[in-house]
C-alpha positions as CSV (number, residue, x, y, z in Angstrom):
1,X,25.7,28.7,3.2
2,X,22.4,27.7,1.5
3,X,20.5,30.2,-0.6
4,X,17.0,31.1,0.7
5,X,15.4,29.2,-2.2
6,X,17.5,26.0,-1.6
7,X,16.9,26.2,2.2
8,X,13.1,26.5,1.7
9,X,13.1,23.6,-0.8
10,X,15.1,21.4,1.5
11,X,12.8,22.2,4.4
12,X,9.8,21.2,2.3
13,X,11.6,17.9,1.6
14,X,12.1,17.2,5.3
15,X,8.4,17.5,5.7
16,X,7.7,15.3,2.7
17,X,10.1,12.6,4.0
18,X,8.4,12.7,7.4
19,X,5.0,12.3,5.6
20,X,6.5,9.3,3.7
21,X,7.5,7.8,7.1
22,X,4.0,8.4,8.4
23,X,2.4,6.9,5.3
24,X,4.4,3.7,5.6
25,X,3.7,3.5,9.3
26,X,0.0,3.6,8.5
27,X,0.4,0.9,5.9
28,X,2.3,-1.2,8.5
29,X,-0.6,-0.8,10.9
30,X,-3.1,-1.9,8.3
31,X,-1.1,-5.0,7.4
32,X,-1.1,-5.8,11.2
33,X,-4.9,-5.9,11.1
34,X,-4.6,-8.6,8.4
35,X,-2.1,-10.5,10.4
36,X,0.4,-10.2,7.6
37,X,3.4,-9.6,9.9
38,X,6.0,-9.8,7.1
39,X,4.2,-7.0,5.1
40,X,3.8,-5.0,8.3
41,X,7.5,-5.4,9.2
42,X,8.6,-4.5,5.7
43,X,6.5,-1.3,5.9
44,X,7.8,-0.5,9.4
45,X,11.4,-0.7,8.1
46,X,10.4,1.5,5.2
47,X,8.9,4.0,7.7
48,X,12.2,4.1,9.6
49,X,14.2,4.5,6.3
50,X,12.0,7.5,5.4
51,X,12.5,9.1,8.8
52,X,16.3,8.6,8.3
53,X,16.0,10.3,4.9
54,X,14.3,13.3,6.6
55,X,17.1,13.4,9.1
56,X,19.7,13.5,6.4
57,X,18.1,16.6,5.0
58,X,17.6,18.0,8.5
59,X,21.3,17.5,9.4
60,X,22.4,18.9,6.0
61,X,20.4,22.1,6.5
62,X,22.0,22.6,9.9
63,X,25.5,21.7,8.6
64,X,25.1,24.5,5.9
65,X,24.1,27.0,8.6
66,X,20.5,26.9,7.6
67,X,17.4,27.0,9.8
68,X,15.2,23.9,9.9
69,X,11.5,24.7,9.8
70,X,9.1,21.9,10.5
71,X,5.6,22.0,9.1
72,X,2.3,20.0,9.7
73,X,2.4,16.5,8.6
74,X,-0.8,15.4,6.7
75,X,-2.5,12.3,8.1
76,X,-2.3,9.3,5.7
77,X,-5.3,7.2,5.0
78,X,-5.8,4.1,7.2
79,X,-7.5,1.5,5.0
80,X,-6.8,-0.1,1.7
81,X,-8.8,-2.7,-0.2
82,X,-5.9,-5.1,-0.8
83,X,-2.2,-5.6,-0.5
84,X,-1.8,-5.0,-4.2
85,X,-3.5,-1.6,-3.8
86,X,-1.1,-0.7,-1.0
87,X,1.9,-1.5,-3.1
88,X,0.5,0.3,-6.2
89,X,0.2,3.4,-3.9
90,X,3.8,2.8,-2.6
91,X,5.1,2.7,-6.2
92,X,3.1,5.8,-7.2
93,X,4.3,7.6,-4.0
94,X,8.0,6.7,-4.7
95,X,7.6,8.0,-8.3
96,X,6.3,11.2,-6.8
97,X,9.2,11.4,-4.4
98,X,11.6,10.8,-7.3
99,X,10.1,13.9,-9.0
100,X,10.6,15.9,-5.8
101,X,14.3,14.9,-5.6
102,X,14.8,15.7,-9.3
103,X,13.2,19.1,-8.6
104,X,15.7,19.7,-5.8
105,X,18.6,18.7,-8.1
106,X,17.2,21.3,-10.6
107,X,17.2,24.0,-7.9
108,X,20.7,23.1,-6.9
109,X,21.8,23.4,-10.5
110,X,20.0,26.8,-10.9
111,X,21.5,28.1,-7.6
112,X,25.0,26.8,-8.6
113,X,25.0,24.9,-5.2
114,X,27.5,22.2,-6.0
115,X,27.6,20.9,-2.4
116,X,23.8,20.3,-2.3
117,X,23.9,18.9,-5.8
118,X,26.5,16.3,-4.6
119,X,24.4,15.4,-1.5
120,X,21.3,15.0,-3.6
121,X,23.0,12.4,-5.8
122,X,22.7,9.9,-2.9
123,X,18.9,10.5,-3.0
124,X,18.8,10.2,-6.7
125,X,20.3,6.7,-6.5
126,X,18.2,5.8,-3.5
127,X,15.0,6.6,-5.5
128,X,16.0,4.1,-8.2
129,X,16.2,1.4,-5.5
130,X,12.9,2.5,-3.9
131,X,11.0,2.4,-7.1
132,X,12.5,-1.0,-8.1
133,X,11.6,-2.5,-4.8
134,X,8.0,-1.3,-5.0
135,X,7.4,-2.4,-8.5
136,X,9.0,-5.8,-7.8
137,X,6.6,-6.4,-4.9
138,X,3.6,-5.2,-7.0
139,X,4.6,-7.8,-9.7
140,X,4.9,-10.6,-7.1
141,X,1.5,-9.8,-5.7
142,X,0.0,-10.0,-9.2
143,X,1.8,-13.4,-9.6
144,X,0.6,-15.1,-6.4
145,X,-2.8,-13.5,-6.2
146,X,-4.0,-10.6,-4.0
147,X,-5.8,-12.4,-1.2
148,X,-4.5,-13.0,2.3
149,X,-4.3,-16.8,1.8
150,X,-2.2,-16.5,-1.3
151,X,0.0,-13.8,0.2
152,X,1.5,-15.9,3.0
153,X,4.6,-17.1,1.1
154,X,5.3,-13.5,0.1
155,X,4.6,-12.4,3.6
156,X,7.2,-14.8,4.8
157,X,9.7,-13.5,2.1
158,X,9.1,-9.9,3.2
159,X,9.6,-10.8,6.8
160,X,13.3,-11.4,6.0
161,X,14.0,-7.7,5.4
162,X,16.3,-6.4,8.0
């Protein structure tokens, strides 16, 4: 069974992961307006991944006889000035999520919740990948130039994500 502190923290993370999904869905929609289908598809897959992360937390709370409490999801912004700015925001967001996951690990340690600690290790590893992907795309955008015409090769590359 989860402690009240751990259950509340995990519920907050469900909401945060759903917000992440919503954010990336908004970014996908913005890339659609630029006809950058590869970028849009990459973000759509990212949105689905974040929803899956939320569901991992959701399912875990239930498996540990906890109660899932859903909260309001803040609306993300809908416009960005460039693809580079989008991915700078993605990278910053993923760094913030890494901090949230690390905080959950700290709570699990304080609560001596070894099962939750073990589950969270998957998320710790996932955040390393998330940050690496975001910074790699930021660097590629800087290399090719941050205008739609220059981004078409990168758009094609990103369209290959499955």
